[in-house]
Backbone bond lengths (Angstrom), bond angles and torsions (degrees), N, CA, C in turn:
res aa  C-N    CA-C-N  psi(-1)  N-CA   C-N-CA  omega(-1)  CA-C   N-CA-C  phi
1 L - - - 1.483 - - 1.465 110.70 -
2 C 1.398 115.07 -46.04 1.476 116.95 -179.46 1.502 109.83 -63.99
3 E 1.302 122.33 -35.06 1.524 123.27 178.14 1.550 105.65 -64.51
4 G 1.335 116.87 -42.05 1.429 116.66 -177.94 1.498 114.65 -64.57
5 V 1.415 115.13 -37.61 1.439 121.14 170.54 1.495 115.05 -57.78
6 R 1.333 111.13 -46.33 1.464 119.44 179.17 1.524 108.09 -54.11
7 D 1.333 112.09 -57.35 1.588 119.60 -176.11 1.467 109.46 -59.09
8 Y 1.234 119.94 -42.83 1.514 118.11 -179.93 1.589 110.55 -70.53
9 A 1.246 118.24 -37.53 1.439 117.04 177.92 1.592 113.73 -65.14
10 R 1.228 110.30 -33.06 1.612 121.46 175.63 1.494 107.82 -62.13
11 D 1.436 110.45 -49.64 1.411 118.11 -178.70 1.486 116.40 -61.00
12 Q 1.385 112.04 -43.49 1.539 117.66 -175.17 1.457 114.38 -85.60
13 F 1.232 116.65 -30.00 1.577 121.40 -178.31 1.458 121.43 -113.77
14 G 1.367 110.34 -6.11 1.630 117.07 178.05 1.438 111.67 55.24
15 L 1.310 113.87 -129.26 1.418 121.06 -173.72 1.517 110.96 -72.31
16 L 1.394 119.43 -17.55 1.426 120.80 177.40 1.448 117.36 -87.74
17 A 1.420 116.46 9.51 1.531 117.85 -171.92 1.546 109.51 -66.28
18 N 1.283 117.82 -39.99 1.484 118.16 175.78 1.430 113.34 -61.36
19 T 1.354 118.47 -45.96 1.479 124.52 -178.54 1.613 104.50 -59.19
20 V 1.346 117.71 -51.80 1.534 119.62 -176.99 1.553 109.67 -57.54
21 F 1.319 115.25 -47.03 1.485 119.51 177.60 1.551 112.97 -52.40
22 R 1.445 109.44 -53.90 1.429 113.05 174.91 1.558 119.19 -49.57
23 I 1.383 109.54 -49.59 1.442 108.83 179.87 1.566 113.70 -65.01
24 W 1.359 116.82 -29.11 1.483 118.76 176.28 1.542 112.40 -76.17
25 G 1.482 117.65 1.56 1.498 116.29 -176.48 1.453 109.36 79.87
26 I 1.302 126.55 14.75 1.476 118.24 -179.23 1.538 106.12 -104.37
27 H 1.307 118.39 115.82 1.549 119.11 -167.12 1.603 109.06 -124.20
28 Q 1.282 113.39 -16.28 1.522 120.39 -173.27 1.576 106.22 -147.80
29 T 1.346 113.95 166.19 1.413 119.44 173.43 1.478 114.47 -67.18
30 A 1.308 121.83 -16.36 1.453 122.96 178.96 1.427 109.46 -80.30
31 D 1.374 119.67 -21.09 1.598 124.10 165.88 1.442 112.24 -57.25
32 I 1.409 111.79 -44.46 1.501 118.81 -174.30 1.595 100.38 -68.20
33 G 1.168 121.83 -45.56 1.548 121.12 178.59 1.545 109.61 -62.32
34 E 1.221 126.73 -35.96 1.439 120.85 169.96 1.451 114.51 -59.28
35 I 1.290 117.65 -38.74 1.531 119.55 -178.67 1.539 107.59 -70.66
36 V 1.337 119.06 -38.37 1.322 122.32 177.64 1.636 110.61 -63.04
37 F 1.100 111.07 -43.73 1.607 114.37 -177.03 1.468 107.22 -79.02
38 H 1.264 128.55 -19.85 1.455 126.12 169.81 1.443 106.28 -76.22
39 L 1.298 126.40 -34.82 1.554 129.39 169.56 1.426 112.26 -57.42
40 I 1.338 114.68 -37.51 1.530 123.00 -178.19 1.507 107.47 -71.13
41 D 1.302 115.44 -45.89 1.534 122.40 178.92 1.455 111.88 -59.69
42 Q 1.412 117.21 -35.15 1.492 118.82 178.33 1.547 111.15 -87.66
43 Q 1.404 114.04 3.01 1.519 116.87 178.93 1.605 111.77 68.48
44 F 1.324 116.94 26.23 1.465 118.51 170.72 1.552 110.70 -86.68
45 L 1.335 111.06 -22.89 1.573 117.17 175.53 1.553 103.08 -130.07
46 S 1.333 110.90 177.79 1.467 118.85 175.32 1.493 104.44 -139.44
47 K 1.367 110.62 166.02 1.454 116.45 -175.52 1.517 105.69 -137.34
48 T 1.365 112.48 163.85 1.542 115.73 166.10 1.519 112.89 -92.34
49 D 1.295 116.76 177.43 1.382 119.45 179.76 1.489 114.90 -65.45
50 S 1.445 113.21 -23.72 1.504 113.44 -178.45 1.462 114.92 -93.38
51 D 1.440 117.39 -1.74 1.504 115.51 -178.42 1.429 107.39 -80.02
52 R 1.323 116.47 138.26 1.532 127.95 -177.22 1.536 110.49 -137.46
53 R 1.279 112.63 147.81 1.527 118.30 168.55 1.530 110.94 -48.22
54 E 1.358 115.82 -44.15 1.425 116.55 -176.02 1.561 115.96 -60.35
55 D 1.355 115.11 -14.15 1.427 116.73 175.30 1.488 114.20 -67.60
56 F 1.365 114.56 -14.99 1.453 112.79 -177.14 1.665 109.55 -102.57
57 W 1.338 115.25 1.76 1.538 117.79 -175.11 1.465 107.62 -74.88
58 D 1.373 110.22 133.39 1.537 122.64 163.12 1.488 107.97 52.49
59 L 1.380 124.70 42.50 1.488 124.85 175.05 1.507 110.28 -68.70
60 F 1.422 114.83 -37.42 1.492 118.50 -179.16 1.546 100.59 -171.73
61 D 1.310 115.97 168.55 1.461 129.96 -177.23 1.530 100.71 -80.92
62 L 1.342 113.46 97.75 1.514 115.84 -178.06 1.558 112.94 -59.43
63 P 1.303 122.99 -54.87 1.462 120.28 177.12 1.456 116.44 -49.96
64 R 1.293 115.59 -36.35 1.538 118.62 178.21 1.569 108.69 -74.00
65 A 1.322 116.71 -40.65 1.396 118.09 -178.97 1.547 115.08 -65.89
66 L 1.470 117.34 -23.49 1.501 126.11 -173.85 1.624 99.01 -83.13
67 S 1.305 120.71 -25.59 1.488 118.51 -168.03 1.495 116.22 -121.18
68 D 1.314 118.80 -23.96 1.522 120.50 179.16 1.461 107.83 -72.86
69 D 1.351 109.42 156.33 1.519 115.96 169.79 1.422 113.78 59.77
70 Y 1.424 115.31 21.54 1.410 115.37 -178.35 1.617 108.88 -75.85
71 P 1.342 116.99 139.66 1.488 117.51 -172.70 1.636 112.11 -59.11
72 M 1.258 122.00 -13.06 1.360 128.08 -179.57 1.521 118.39 -140.79
73 S 1.180 123.82 128.29 1.472 123.79 -170.60 1.641 104.33 -90.09
74 M 1.269 111.17 160.47 1.430 112.97 -179.86 1.529 113.08 -61.27
75 A 1.276 119.52 -31.82 1.456 120.00 175.06 1.393 113.38 -67.93
76 E 1.427 119.91 -29.94 1.453 120.15 178.06 1.444 108.17 -72.51
77 F 1.348 114.47 -43.76 1.426 122.94 179.97 1.474 111.25 -51.45
78 S 1.328 118.51 -52.50 1.456 127.08 -179.84 1.404 114.63 -54.82
79 R 1.404 110.72 -40.73 1.475 117.85 -179.97 1.546 112.25 -65.87
80 S 1.425 110.90 -43.61 1.419 116.45 -178.23 1.562 118.61 -67.84
81 R 1.291 109.19 -16.26 1.446 115.20 179.88 1.537 115.80 -89.32
82 R 1.439 114.89 -5.14 1.466 119.04 -179.68 1.635 110.75 -78.63
C-alpha cells in the first residue's frame, strides 16, 4: 500500500511530491498507516484481525522514495522550462 501511495504521489505531484507530503504532515510510512487506520475507524476501510499499525512502521525512507531516482532532476527541469 505504501509503495502504491509513493508511486501515485510521484505521478500526481512530480518533483513536488515530497513537499506536498511535508505540508500535509506525512513524513514517514507510519503516517500513511495512521491515515489508513483512521479510515478503518470511520468504517471507510476494513481490516483483518492480523492488520496492525505497526505493519506500516519504517517500511522505507518516504522522503527519499518520493525524490530519489526521479527521471528528471530539478536542474534539468529548470533548464527545460526556459
